[in-house]
C-alpha positions in Angstrom: -0.2 0.1 0.1 1.6 3.6 -0.9 1.4 6.5 1.0 -1.5 7.9 -1.1 -3.8 5.0 -0.2 -2.8 5.1 3.5 -3.7 8.7 3.7 -6.7 8.1 1.8 -8.0 5.3 4.3 -6.9 7.7 7.4 -9.1 10.4 5.8 -12.1 8.1 5.7 -11.2 7.0 9.5 -11.2 10.6 10.0 -14.7 11.2 8.4 -16.0 8.3 10.5 -15.0 10.3 13.6 -16.5 13.5 12.7 -19.4 12.1 11.7 -19.6 10.2 15.4 -19.0 13.7 16.9 -21.7 15.5 14.9 -24.4 12.6 15.6 -24.0 12.5 19.0 -24.5 16.4 19.2 -27.7 16.2 17.0 -29.0 13.3 19.5 -28.0 15.3 22.6 -30.3 18.2 21.5 -32.9 15.9 20.4 -33.1 14.5 24.0 -33.2 17.9 25.0 -36.1 19.3 22.8 -38.4 17.1 24.5 -38.3 19.4 27.3 -41.0 22.5 26.0 -39.4 25.6 26.7 -36.2 24.5 25.5 -37.7 23.2 22.3 -39.6 26.5 21.6 -36.0 28.1 22.2 -34.3 26.3 19.8 -36.7 26.1 17.3 -36.5 29.9 17.2 -33.1 29.8 16.9 -32.8 27.9 14.1 -35.5 29.6 12.2 -33.6 33.0 13.0 -30.3 31.5 11.8 -31.8 30.0 8.6 -32.6 33.1 7.9 -29.3 34.4 8.5 -27.6 32.4 6.4 -29.8 32.9 3.1 -29.7 36.7 3.5 -27.2 38.9 1.5 -28.5 42.5 2.7 -25.9 43.8 5.4 -28.5 45.4 7.6 -30.8 42.7 8.1 -28.1 40.4 8.7 -26.7 42.6 11.7 -30.4 42.2 13.2 -30.6 39.1 12.7 -27.0 38.0 13.9 -27.9 40.2 17.2 -31.5 38.1 17.4 -28.9 34.7 17.3 -27.0 36.1 20.0 -29.6 36.7 22.3 -31.5 33.8 21.7 -28.3 31.6 22.3 -27.8 33.5 25.4 -31.3 32.4 26.4 -30.3 29.1 25.8 -27.3 28.5 27.9 -29.1 30.1 30.6 -31.7 27.3 30.3 -28.9 24.7 30.1 -27.2 26.1 33.0 -30.2 26.8 35.0 -31.0 23.0 34.4 -27.9 21.6 34.9 -26.9 20.6 31.2 -23.8 20.6 29.5 -23.9 23.3 26.9 -20.7 22.0 25.6 -22.5 18.8 23.8 -24.9 21.3 21.8 -21.8 21.7 19.0 -19.6 18.6 17.8 -16.7 17.6 20.1 -14.1 17.0 17.6 -10.8 15.3 18.8 -8.6 17.9 16.7 -10.0 21.6 17.5 -7.4 22.7 14.5 -9.2 20.7 11.3 -12.2 19.7 13.2 -11.3 16.3 12.2 -11.5 16.4 8.5 -7.3 15.9 8.4 -7.1 19.4 6.2 -6.5 22.8 7.5 -5.7 25.7 4.5 -5.6 23.2 2.0 -2.7 21.4 3.9 -2.4 18.1 5.8 -3.3 18.9 9.4 -0.8 17.4 12.4 -3.3 15.3 13.7 -3.3 13.2 10.4 0.3 13.2 10.1 0.4 12.4 13.6 -1.9 9.4 12.7 -0.1 8.9 9.5 3.6 8.6 11.2 2.0 5.9 13.6 0.7 3.8 11.5 3.9 3.9 9.4 5.5 2.9 12.9 3.2 0.0 13.2 3.1 -1.5 9.6 7.3 -1.1 9.7 7.4 -2.7 13.4 11.2 -3.5 12.6 12.2 -0.4 11.2 10.8 1.6 14.2 13.6 -0.6 16.1 16.0 0.7 13.9 18.9 3.3 15.2 19.1 6.9 14.2 21.6 9.1 12.8 22.1 10.3 16.3 23.5 7.0 17.1 26.6 7.1 14.5 29.8 7.6 16.3 31.5 9.9 13.7 34.8 9.2 15.7 35.2 5.9 13.9 34.6 7.3 10.5 37.2 8.3 8.1 36.8 11.3 6.0 35.4 9.2 3.2 32.8 7.7 4.9 32.0 10.9 7.2 31.3 12.6 3.6 29.1 9.7 2.6 26.8 10.3 6.3 26.4 13.9 5.2 25.2 12.9 1.7 23.0 10.5 3.2 21.4 12.8 5.7 21.0 15.5 3.1 19.6 13.4 0.7 16.6 12.0 3.7 16.4 15.8 4.6 15.7 17.0 1.1 13.1 13.9 -0.1 10.9 14.1 -1.9 13.0 17.1 -3.4 15.8 14.8 -4.8 17.1 14.6 -8.2 18.6 11.3 -7.8 16.7 8.3 -6.8 18.5 5.3 -6.4 21.5 5.0 -3.6 24.3 2.2 -3.8 26.0 1.6 -0.6 29.3 -0.6 -1.4 31.8 -1.7 1.2 33.4 -4.4 3.0 31.6 -6.5 5.9 31.2 -4.4 8.9 31.8 -0.6 7.0 28.3 0.6 8.5 26.3 0.2 5.4 23.5 -1.6 7.0 23.6 0.7 9.9 23.4 3.9 7.9 20.5 2.1 5.6 18.5 1.7 8.9 19.5 5.2 9.9 17.9 6.5 6.6 14.7 4.6 7.1 14.3 5.5 10.6 14.6 9.0 9.4 11.9 8.9 6.4 9.3 6.8 8.8 9.4 9.9 11.1 9.0 12.3 8.4 5.8 10.5 7.0 7.2 8.1 4.1 6.2 4.5 3.2 9.6 2.5 3.8 9.9 -0.9 3.2 13.1 -2.3 4.3 14.3 -6.3 3.0 17.4 -8.4 2.7 18.4 -9.5 -1.0 17.3 -12.8 0.4 14.0 -11.7 1.2 13.3 -10.3 -2.3 14.8 -13.3 -3.7 12.0 -15.4 -1.9 9.4 -13.3 -2.8 10.2 -13.2 -6.4 10.1 -17.0 -6.3 7.0 -17.2 -4.3 5.4 -14.6 -6.6 6.8 -16.6 -9.9 5.4 -19.9 -8.5 1.8 -18.0 -7.8 2.4 -18.4 -4.2 2.5 -14.9 -3.0 1.4 -11.6 -4.5 3.8 -9.5 -2.1 6.8 -8.9 -4.5 4.1 -6.7 -6.4 3.4 -4.7 -3.1 7.4 -3.7 -3.3 7.4 -3.0 -7.0 4.9 0.5 -5.5 6.1 0.9 -2.2 7.5 4.5 -1.9 11.1 4.0 -0.7 12.8 0.4 -1.0 15.7 -0.9 0.9 17.4 -3.7 -0.2 20.1 -4.8 2.1 22.9 -7.2 1.4 22.6 -7.3 -2.4 24.7 -10.5 -3.7 24.0 -12.5 -0.7 21.2 -14.2 -2.5 21.3 -17.5 -4.6 20.9 -17.3 -8.1 17.8 -18.9 -8.9 17.6 -19.3 -13.0 14.6 -17.2 -14.7 14.1 -15.3 -11.6 16.7 -13.7 -9.7 18.2 -11.5 -12.6 14.9 -11.4 -14.3 12.8 -10.0 -11.3 15.6 -8.0 -10.0 15.7 -5.8 -13.2 12.1 -5.8 -13.5 12.0 -4.9 -9.8 14.8 -1.6 -10.3 13.3 -0.6 -13.8 9.6 -0.4 -12.6 10.7 1.7 -10.2 13.1 3.8 -12.0 10.4 4.8 -14.3 7.7 5.4 -11.9 10.5 7.9 -9.9 10.3 5.4 -6.9 13.7 5.4 -4.9 15.7 2.0 -4.3 18.6 2.0 -1.9 20.9 -1.1 -1.8 23.6 -2.2 -0.1 26.5 -4.3 -1.2 29.7 -6.4 -0.4 30.0 -6.6 -4.6 32.3 -3.9 -6.2 30.9 -2.4 -9.6 33.0 -5.2 -11.7 32.0 -7.9 -9.5 27.8 -6.7 -9.8 28.4 -6.5 -13.4 29.6 -10.2 -13.4 27.5 -11.5 -11.0 24.6 -10.3 -12.7 24.2 -8.9 -16.1 24.4 -5.6 -18.4 21.1 -4.5 -18.1 21.0 -4.5 -13.9 24.7 -3.0 -13.9 23.5 -0.3 -16.2 20.5 0.6 -13.9 22.4 0.6 -10.7 25.2 2.7 -11.9 23.0 5.1 -14.1 24.9 8.0 -12.6 22.0 10.4 -13.7 19.9 8.7 -11.4 21.9 7.2 -8.9 24.4 8.0 -6.0 27.0 5.5 -5.8 28.9 5.6 -2.1 31.8 3.4 -1.2 32.8 3.2 2.7 36.2 2.6 2.9 36.6 2.0 6.8 37.9 -1.6 7.7 35.4 -3.6 10.0 34.8 -0.9 12.0 31.3 -0.4 13.8 30.2 2.9 13.8 27.4 2.7 16.4 27.7 4.8 19.8 28.6 2.0 22.7 25.9 2.5 25.2 27.4 2.9 28.5 
């Protein structure tokens, strides 16, 4: 499910909350209208309000507005005298900024964004456990790797306003590739992006199951906002599946301008040798890709907890 669909689903839930709040208010008013005195006041108030809303003449509007205010005061006095809660006369929306619409001033309200981030954290439970950029121990990084860190942080800060949608992080085991990818995933989920984090082995298995008609999860990762593939090159090569589906995955995502971030122990020559020219050309395309080589020698860049 992509971000647009998630937002659409959350908006529908917000609409239901809004309708429930309105229904509760209407039911409360209807129960009060069983009292003759209140019903008379409320009927008159509703009539004046209707006339006020449909009248465009300024002088008449002013007069009707004064009548509305006077009747509202009498209604409140009645409610106070008889111990009723006058706040229930109006819908009690959870969000006072957008009144549970999820939108304010044509922009997504903070309440909807909070709900989206909560949903993303649930959908990406493993990602929510990842470390963040704040956990990086810069003292263990050489100049090359520190520059790579800054490039990745900047990319996350700017997304979706980025020119290059693919990132390839290469380096030896223990150089911090997976850790930096986890930091990126954590940062992006926090900012409200839909992120999928898979190992190359998991991607390969999903492709195999899809090829056999046993699972359709592979089609989901074609559409996810941002895809992370960890340890490319550790998966077994399955005839008619591994190379074919990897090419299809990368190609489709590039055509749809969807970022794919990959970590691998392989060099560019190794990628070309293990896969083929089509896959290599998609990954190495300098117009679309950022290629980073971490050069630290088996250093764990995560800060040690005291």
